[in-house]
N, C-alpha and C positions, 0 to 999 in steps of 0.2 A: 610861268616862272622860268627864268633863264639859267642854264647851267653852262659854264665855260670850263675849259681845261685848267687844271690847277686848283679847282674848287670841288669839294665833295660834300654832299648832304647826306647825313646819316640819320635814318629814321629808326628810332628805338621802339621796341614793342612796349606796350603799357598795359596796366591792369585797370579796368574800369570798375569803380565801386558803387556806382549808382544803381537805380532800378534796372532789372533785367529787361532787355528789349525783345519784343516778339520777333520770331524768325520771319523775315520779309525777303522775298526773292528779288533779285535785280532784274528788271524787265528789259531795259534798253541800254546798250553801250554803243556809242558812236566813236569810231576810231578813224582818224584821218592823218595822212602823212603828206606834207606839202612837197611836191616836186621830186619825190623819190622814185627810184626804179622799183619794179615789182619785187625783185629779190630782197631789197632792204625792207620794203613794207611787209613782206611775208615773215622775215626774221623778227621784226618788231612785234607783229601780231602774235607770233609763236611765243615770244618772251612775255607777253602781257599777262599779268596776274588777274587783272580785272576781267579780261575777256573770258578767262577760264571760269570765272565766278558767275557769268551771265546765265540767268535762268536756274541757278542752283538753289532749290528751296531749302536745302540743309544749312545754308549760310545765313546768319542773321546780320543785322546792320553793322555790328562791330567787326565781323569778319570782312565784310565788303569794304568798310572804311579802312581797315588795316591794309587790305590789298591795294586800295587807292593810294594810300601814303607810300607804300613800297613801290608803286608803279614808277615813280620818278627815277629812283636808283636803278630799277630793272631796265628801263628803256635807255637811260643814259649809258649804262654799261654796254648795251647792245650797240648804241651809236659809236662809242669808243672802239668797240671790237671791229667795226667796219670803217674806221678812220674819220669819223665825224666828231669834231671837238668843239664846235660852236653851235650845237643844236639847242633848240628851245622846246621844252616839254611842258604841256599844260594838262592838268587833270582836274576837271570840274565835277563836283558832286551836287547834283540837282542845282546847277548854276553857280555853285560856290567853289573857289579854288581849294582843293583838298588840303594843301599845305597851310592854308590860313584858317582852317577850322580848328578851334581849340580841342585838344585831345580829350578833355573832360566834358565836351559838348557834342558828343556823337549824335547825329540825327537819329530819331526814332525809326525812321524808315528811309531807304534809299531806292529810288526807282530809276534814276537815269544818271549815267556817267558819260561825260564827253572828254575824249582824249585827243589831243592834237599834238603833232610832232612836226617841227620844222628842222630838218637835219642840218641845214646850212651847207657850206662847201665841204667837199671831201679833202682831207689834208694828205699831203705827201711828205716823205722824209726830206728835210733839208740836209741834216747831218745824221749819219747812222754809224756810230763807232762803238767798238767793244775791245778792250785791251786790259791786260795782256791776254793772249789766247795760247792754249796749249798747242804744240806742234801738230800739224795735219788736221786742225779743227776747221771744218767747213761750215760757215755761218749760213743761215737761210738766205736764199736768193732774194727774198722779199725785203730783207733788212739791208737796204742800200739807198743812196740818194736817188730821188725821183720816183721811188715805188710808193704805193699807197701805204700810209702810215697807220696801219691797224694796231690797236693795243695788243692784240694777241700775237702779232709779229714781234713786238718788243719782248714779250714774255717768252716766246719761242727762242729768241736770240739769247736770253739769259739762260734758258734751260740747256741749249746746245753748248754754250761756253762752259757752263758748270760741268756738264757731262764730259766734255773734252778733257778738262783737268782731272776729273775723277778717274777716267779711263787711263790717264797717264800716271795714276797713283797718288794724286793729291786729294785725299778724301775729305779734307776740311776746307776746301775752296769756299770762298764767300764773295758775295756781291758787296764790295767795299764801298761803292758809291755810285750814284746815278744822277745825271742831270737831264731832265726832260723839259723842254720849253716849247710852247705852242705860239707861233706867230700868226695871229688871226688875220692880219692884213694881207699876208702872202699865202695863207692856208698851208703853212709848213710846220712840221714837227721835227725838232732836233732832239736826238737821243744819244747820250754818251754814257757808256757803262764801264765801270772800273772793277776789276776783280783782284782779290788777294788769294793766290793759290795756297799759301801756307807751305808746310814742309811735305816732302814725299813720305807717305805712310806705308808701314808694313803691317800685315795681319799679326795680331797678338794671340790671345787665347780665345777659344770658343767656350763660353760659360753658359751652361744649361741652368736656367733659373725656374724650371717647373718640374713637377714629378711626371714620370711616365712608367707604364708597365714594361716598356722596352728597356733593356739594360743599358746603362750609361756607356759601357765600353763598346757595345754594338752600335749605339747612336753615333759615337765618334767615328767608328770605322765606316759606317754608311755615309756619313757626311763628307768624309775626306777633306776636312778643313785645311786650307793651305797655310798653316801657321808659319810665319817668318817670311812669306813671299810678299812682294810689292802688292799693295791693295789694288783690287780690280772689282768693279761692280758686277762684271760677268761671272767672276769666280764666286762671288757671294750668292748670286742667283743660282749657280750650279749646285752649291751646297743645299739650298732650299729645295731644288728639284729632286735631288737624290733622296732626300728624306720623304718628300711627298709621294714619289712614285712607288715607295714600298707599300702604300695603302694602309699603313699602320697608324697614320696620323690624320686627323680631320683638319688640323691647322698647324702651320709651321711659320713662325715669325722670327726674323733676324733683326737685331737692333744694334746699330753702331754706338759705341761708347762716346759720351760727350767730350771727354778729355783724352788726350794721348798719354801713353805710358812711356817708360824709358826707351830711348832709341826710336822715338816717334812710332811706337807700336800702338795698335788700336784693337782692344778686345771687342768681341762680338757676343751679344746676348742672344740666347736661343730659348724661345718659348714654344712648347709643344702641347697640343691637345690630342689625346689618344682617340682614335676611331673605335667604334664598337668592335670588339674582336671577332665576333661571329656574324656571318651573313648567309642567307640562302635566297635562291631565286628559282624561277621556273618559266618555261615558255612553251608555246605550241604553234605548229603550222599545219595547215590542212590543204591537201590537194585532192581534187576529185578522182584522180587516177592513182596517185601515190599513197593516198590515205592520210591518216593522222600521225603526226610526229610530236612526241612529248619530250621535253628536256627539263632537267633540274640540276642544281648545283648546291653544294655546301662549302663554305669558305671560312677558314680561320686565318686572321691576319697576323697573329703573333703567337705561333704554335709553341715555341720553346723560350719565349722571352727575348728573342733576338730579331724580331720583325720577320720571322720565317712565315711564308705564305703557303698554306696547305689547302688544296682545292680538290674536291671530288665532283665529277660530272657523271650524270647518268642520262641515257637516252633510250627511248623505245620508239621505233619508227616503223612505218609500213602497216599500221593498224587499219584494217579495211582496204589494203592495197589490192588493186586488180592485177598487179604483176609482182610476183615474188611473195614472200611471206613477211613475218614480223622480224625485225632486227633489234638486237639488244647491245648496248654499249655501256661500259663502266670504265672510267679513267680516273686516276688519282695522280696528283703531282705536288711535290714539295719544293719550293724555291727558297733559297737562302741568299739574301742580298749581300753584296760586298764580300764575297768569299775570297776572291783574288784581286783585291783592290776595290775602290768605291764604285766602279762602273762594270765590274765583271762578277756575275752571280753564278751560283751552282744550282743544279736541280736534279732530282731523281723522279722517275715516273713508273707507273705500272698500268696495264690495261687488260681488259677482258672484252671479248666481242663474239657475238653470234650473228651472222649475216645470212639471210635467206634472200638472195638477189635473183633477178631474172636469169643470169647466166651461171650462177654457182651458189653453193652453200659453203660457208666457212665458219670454223670454230677456232678462235685465235687468242693468244696471250702474248704480252710483251713486257719487258722489264729493262730499264736502262737509266742513264743519267747523262749529264753534260754541263756545258757552261753557256751563259748568255752574256753577250757584250753589248753595252749601250754606247754607241759611237757618238750620237747626237740626239737632239730632240726628235728627229725624224728618221734616224737610221739605227737599226739594231740587227744583231745576228745571233744564231745559235749553232752549236756544234755538239753532237752527242755520240754515244755508243749504246747499242741495244742488242738484246737477244730476242728474236721474234719466232714464235712457234705457231703453226696453224695446221689444221686438218681440213681438207677441202674435198668437195664433190662437184665435178663439172662434167663436160662432155668427154673428158679424158679419163673419167673414173675417179676413184678415191685415191687421194695423194696426201703426203705429209711433207711439210716444209719446216726446216729448222735453220734460221738465218742469223748471221752476225752482221749488223748493219751500222753504218755511220751517218745518221741523219743530220743534215745541215740545212739552214735556211738563212736568208737575208731579206729584210723587210725595210722598204723605204716608203714611209707614210706621211704625205703632206696634205691630207684631207682636212678641211676646216671643221667637219662634224662627221664622226664615224657612222652615226645612225641615219643622218639625213644630209649627205654631202651636197654642197652647191658649187664648191670650187676646190681645185687641188688635184693631186695625182696619188696613186697607190701602186707600188710595184713589190711583188714578192716572188722570190725564186727559191725553190726547194730541190734538194738532191738527196737520194738515199742509195749510196753504193752498198752492195751487199755481197756476202759470200755464203754459200751453202755449207753448213757444218757437216751435213751428211755426205754430199758428193764433191765438195770443193769447187763447184761451179760459181762463177762470179757474174755480176750484172749491176745495173744501176737504174733507178727510177728517177725521172726528172719532171718537174712541173713549174710552170710560170703563170702568174696572174697579174695583168696590168689593167689599171683603170684610170680614166681621166674624166674630169668634170669641168664644165664651163657654164657659169651663170651669166645671164644678161637680162636687161630690163630693170625696172625699179626694184631694188632690194632683191635682186636675183629671182625675179618672179618666174622666169623660165630657166631651165637647166638642161643642157645637152650632156648626156652621160654615155660613155663608151667603155666596153670591157673586152679584153682578149685573154683567153686561156689556151695554153698550149702544154702538151705533155708527151713524154716518150719513155718507154722502158725497153731495155735490151739486155741480153745475156748470151753467153757463149752457146748455151743450149736453152731453147725456148721452154723446155720442160722445167727449168729451174725458176721460172717466173710464176709467183703465186697468182691465182686468178684475181685477187683483190688489188693487184698492182696493174692490171689491164684497164683500158679506158672504154667507157661507154658514153653515149650522148642521149639527151632527152630528159625532160622534167624540169623542176623549178630551178635547180642550180646550173643548168646548161641551156637547153632549148625548150622554152615554155611553149605549150601548144602541142608538143610531141610527148607520147607516153614515156614514163620513167625508164631510163636506160634501155630504150627501144632500139637504138642504133648501135650495132656492133658488127661482127663478122659472121657470115653464114657458116654454121658448123654442120649443116645437113640435118635432115629429119625434123625440120622446124625449130631447131635449136640455134642459139647465137652464142658467141663468145666475145670477149673484149678484144680490142685492138691494141697494138703496141705503140700507137701514136694517135693523138687526137688534137683538134683545134676547135674552139668555140668563139664566135664573134657575137657581141650583143650591143645594141644601141637603144637608148631611151630618150624621149623628149618629155620633160616634166613641166607642168604649168600649175602655178598656185592660183586657184580661183578665188578663195577667201583666206582669212587668217588660218583656218583649220583644214580646209578641203583643197585637195589638188588632184589633177588628172595626169595620166601617163599614157603615152603611146610607145610601143616597143616592138622590136623584131630581133630574133636570135637565129643564128645559123651554126650547125655543128657538123664536124667531119671526123670520121674514125677510119684509120688505115691499119693494115695488117703489119706493115714494116715501117719504113720511114714515112714521115708525115705526108709527103706528096707523091708516094708511089701509086701505081695504078690500082692496087688492091685496096680500095677505100670507097666510101659513100658519103654524100652530104644529105642533110635534111634541114628544113627551116620552119620556123613558127613565129607567130606574132599575135598581138592583140592590144587591148587597152586595159587600163587599171584606174583605181581610185585610191587616194591616200587621205587618211584622216589623222591629223597631228595629235599626239598624246604626250604626256611628260616623259615617257620612256621610249619615244620614237614613233614614227608614223605607222598607223595601222594600215596594212596593205591588202588590197583585193585586186587580183589580176584575173582577167578572162582572156583565154588565148585558144588558138586553133592552128593546125598545120597549114603551111603555105606550099611547101614542096617536100618530096620524099614519100616513100610508101610505108612508113613505120607507124602511122596512126591516122585516125580521123576523128571528127567530132570536136566539141568544145570542152576545154578543161578549165578548172577554177583553182586558184591558189590564194590562200589567206595566211597572213603572218604579220610579224612586227618588224619594222625597219624596211628600208628600200631593198629591192631585189639584189642590188650590189652597190 
């Protein structure tokens, strides 16, 4: 059966009212493509509905016959998408052309289907025109005279032209006319597209048309709808993103009004579906030296009816640790979105902690607040003020610290998947300037974390990942620096294969204390073996110094090993086995188990 451009065959589904047919498997499918390249043949086979039915015992003869009828349109569409408009497709069911079998005379059994495709010549564009176009619209390079005339290229040209007008404010642009002609003698396709931009449109009202537990005034404030401004699809998407990132809604849908209002204004309909207000979760990590770490959180997404987000986190770490004792942490934070404009939020927080670490013991509490600014989809920052109180015991004895601090951070996150990244970068910088309420001494704690990921091979089967951590703390008097502001290296978060916080500065008597500067370098090569299982090779190196990062009063150690990853819906299950490579801070093999990649 021959299909040429300008003709379309529509196969309708039908209901068969005769006797039920027994389920019969399709045993043989012969699929042949005349004179085509391997890439086209692969695309045709991938599109074939009949091939997907081969050997499927769950499909009876009616299902197989329906697939055979739909095969014509499926394969012709694939030919058009690749620029073949004179192709011939034949589908024979046990020797009979499928299109010629009456729909009420379906064979009782189908054992063999033969599919043959003769693509014919590949067409190229004779004429490729689109007008009028919005200023600065760049049409696809493939949409021009002499290029392969794929049907998808024509559709791309329409989409680009429409988007250009919409970005210029013409929300009701329409494809007013199209002339598409195939010259089979010359294997050329001529395409002329005409657009009607319509008037320049301004945003009208945002009209909420669903109920929500979040107050209407708060929804409007969070959305930051640009009423009165020239229409922009980017502005519309920004409104949706602001609402989604509160976490209070499981669905956010914006709909443009069909007709324009006075002054060419366009109202936008808003449909919201609330997320379940409460959520809790937990996690665990196990290290052969560090012991067991248990974490849990409780979250309320709409605490006071304004999409306020209240979260409590608890952690118990070091259970069974061979270095130090058990640590306890409790943190609570309340975030209010759109406090100072749609992209600037406010938060308050409180924390309690007891840390029994290798170099010190600390009992601390903190209370503060601040603002969070969303600059873009990938960039955000925080600035706060806090009072921090701690009582510590270390090599210098029992001490008390009462600090006023201004914590700040800036995060640039371009990872494609936060739990299992294959491409992208991540940069975070933190600073905590502080002043001692007791002594008036000043200082600052600085930390940076940079990560980069590069996938290669089919579907990023292999991933090269690297991480750099650097930190420094300084004060006019080193006695004004709390022990938990000092840096150590070793363990799962820094150098795997070395004992937890085993690298610091020698304090005498077999004791160590943290350094004022540190750096950690990590590299991993990840390989996906099956859909679920992956393997990892890694090496880490850590450096701790007493003063500046590269002064003489410092030491290095390194560790490395191999790991296995098993994909789960909540992230890869991680098992790493590592040992020391250099340094005198530990020996033997260490094991780490957790959820998510190491970084």
